[in-house]
C-alpha positions as CSV (number, residue, x, y, z in Angstrom):
1,X,107.8,104.9,102.1
2,X,109.1,102.7,99.3
3,X,110.5,104.5,96.4
4,X,111.0,103.3,92.8
5,X,113.7,104.3,89.8
6,X,112.2,106.3,86.8
7,X,112.3,103.7,84.1
8,X,111.8,104.7,80.3
9,X,108.7,103.0,78.6
10,X,110.3,101.0,76.2
11,X,111.4,99.1,79.8
12,X,107.9,98.9,80.7
13,X,107.1,97.0,77.4
14,X,109.8,94.5,77.4
15,X,108.7,93.7,81.2
16,X,105.8,90.6,81.9
17,X,103.3,91.3,84.3
18,X,104.8,91.2,87.5
19,X,101.9,92.5,89.6
20,X,99.8,89.8,91.1
21,X,96.1,90.3,91.1
22,X,95.4,90.4,94.9
23,X,98.1,93.0,95.3
24,X,96.4,95.0,92.8
25,X,93.4,94.8,94.7
26,X,94.4,95.2,97.9
27,X,96.3,98.9,96.4
28,X,92.9,100.0,94.7
29,X,91.0,99.3,98.1
30,X,92.7,102.5,99.3
31,X,91.2,104.6,96.8
32,X,87.9,106.1,98.3
33,X,85.2,105.9,95.7
34,X,81.5,107.1,95.4
35,X,78.6,104.3,95.2
36,X,75.7,103.7,92.9
37,X,73.4,101.1,91.6
38,X,73.7,100.5,88.4
39,X,70.2,99.2,87.2
40,X,68.7,98.1,83.8
41,X,65.4,96.3,82.8
42,X,64.3,94.5,79.6
43,X,61.3,92.1,79.3
44,X,59.8,92.9,82.3
45,X,63.1,91.6,83.9
46,X,65.1,93.8,86.3
47,X,68.6,93.4,87.0
48,X,70.9,95.7,88.9
49,X,74.4,95.8,90.6
50,X,76.5,98.2,93.3
51,X,79.2,99.7,91.7
52,X,82.3,102.0,92.8
53,X,84.2,102.1,89.4
54,X,82.2,104.6,87.4
55,X,82.8,108.4,86.3
56,X,81.8,111.0,84.4
57,X,82.9,110.8,80.8
58,X,81.8,114.3,79.1
59,X,79.8,117.2,79.4
60,X,78.7,117.0,75.4
61,X,77.5,114.8,75.0
62,X,76.3,114.5,78.7
63,X,78.0,110.9,79.2
64,X,79.6,108.3,82.2
65,X,81.4,105.2,81.9
66,X,80.6,102.5,84.1
67,X,82.7,99.5,84.7
68,X,81.1,95.8,84.8
69,X,82.2,92.3,85.0
70,X,82.1,90.8,81.9
71,X,80.1,87.5,83.6
72,X,77.4,90.1,85.1
73,X,73.8,89.8,84.8
74,X,73.6,93.8,84.8
75,X,75.7,93.7,81.5
76,X,73.8,91.4,79.9
77,X,70.5,93.2,80.7
78,X,72.3,96.3,79.8
79,X,73.8,94.7,76.0
80,X,70.1,93.5,75.4
81,X,68.0,96.7,76.4
82,X,70.5,98.9,75.8
83,X,69.5,101.3,78.5
84,X,70.6,101.7,82.1
85,X,70.5,103.7,85.0
86,X,73.3,105.0,87.5
87,X,71.7,105.6,90.8
88,X,74.5,107.5,93.1
89,X,73.7,106.5,96.9
90,X,73.7,108.3,99.7
91,X,74.6,107.0,103.2
92,X,70.9,106.0,104.2
93,X,71.6,103.1,101.4
94,X,74.1,101.5,102.7
95,X,71.8,98.3,103.5
96,X,70.9,98.9,99.8
97,X,74.4,98.8,98.7
98,X,75.1,95.5,100.6
99,X,72.0,93.9,99.2
100,X,73.1,94.6,95.6
101,X,76.1,93.2,96.0
102,X,75.6,90.3,98.3
103,X,76.1,86.9,95.4
104,X,72.9,85.7,97.8
105,X,70.6,87.9,96.3
106,X,69.6,88.0,92.8
107,X,67.1,89.6,90.1
108,X,64.3,90.7,91.4
109,X,65.0,90.0,95.0
110,X,67.4,92.7,94.7
111,X,64.9,95.3,94.0
112,X,62.3,93.9,96.7
113,X,63.7,97.1,99.1
114,X,63.7,100.7,98.0
115,X,61.2,103.1,96.1
116,X,61.9,102.4,92.7
117,X,60.8,104.2,89.7
118,X,62.0,105.1,86.2
119,X,63.1,108.1,84.1
120,X,63.1,108.3,80.6
121,X,64.6,104.9,79.6
122,X,62.4,102.6,81.7
123,X,65.4,101.5,83.7
124,X,64.9,101.0,87.4
125,X,65.5,104.5,88.8
126,X,65.6,105.0,92.9
127,X,63.3,107.7,94.0
128,X,65.7,108.7,96.7
129,X,68.9,108.4,95.5
130,X,71.4,111.4,95.9
131,X,71.1,111.8,91.9
132,X,70.5,109.6,88.8
133,X,72.0,109.5,85.6
134,X,69.4,107.6,83.2
135,X,71.2,106.4,80.3
136,X,71.2,105.4,76.7
137,X,74.0,102.7,75.6
138,X,76.4,104.2,74.0
139,X,79.2,101.7,73.4
140,X,80.8,98.8,75.3
141,X,84.6,98.1,75.5
142,X,85.5,94.6,76.7
143,X,88.8,94.3,78.5
144,X,89.8,91.4,80.2
145,X,87.8,90.2,83.0
146,X,85.7,93.5,82.9
147,X,83.8,95.9,80.4
148,X,83.5,99.5,80.2
149,X,79.9,100.8,79.5
150,X,79.4,104.0,78.0
151,X,76.2,106.1,78.0
152,X,74.7,109.0,77.4
153,X,72.2,110.7,79.6
154,X,68.8,110.7,78.4
155,X,67.5,111.7,81.8
156,X,68.6,113.6,85.5
157,X,67.1,113.3,88.8
158,X,68.9,114.9,91.5
159,X,67.3,114.7,94.9
160,X,71.0,115.5,96.5
161,X,70.3,115.1,100.2
162,X,72.3,113.7,103.1
163,X,76.1,112.3,102.8
164,X,77.3,110.8,100.3
165,X,78.1,106.4,100.6
166,X,81.3,105.5,99.7
167,X,83.2,102.6,99.5
168,X,86.7,101.9,101.0
169,X,89.1,99.1,101.9
170,X,86.1,96.9,101.4
171,X,83.3,99.1,103.4
172,X,80.7,101.1,103.1
173,X,81.3,104.4,104.8
174,X,79.6,107.9,105.2
175,X,81.1,111.0,103.2
176,X,80.3,113.6,105.8
């Protein structure tokens, strides 16, 4: 395993960005992450995408964050509606995760499969998800090509049956 020498923080500030995006992507593929569908609705239009960049943020108030591409139609819908749901997927949802991450499948087409309802905010909630956190938008922090979306929980659902779906090395896998 390669090692690097320890340098002072001032040394980092003086260095130009030396990491290529493709190299960074390859390294980040080694992090196994849970998979969720982030969904929203505005004026009878539903939008959603598959994500692996989400985490809890605080317990009081109960809040989480999710990272979305700045060009995402889901992000535009969240900005307009100020609500979203994070639907945490089980292994049985692999095909649904692929559907929500496919570039050729857009908008309402993504919701053609699955049993969809809603909790408190009206954002689409997957009835048999492992868990759903229904959120009101608290804040969006724009950074480079993405946005950090912070939501405060307005409602919860917890089915919790079956192994979780994870994303690792660009593949969806079961966490048994």
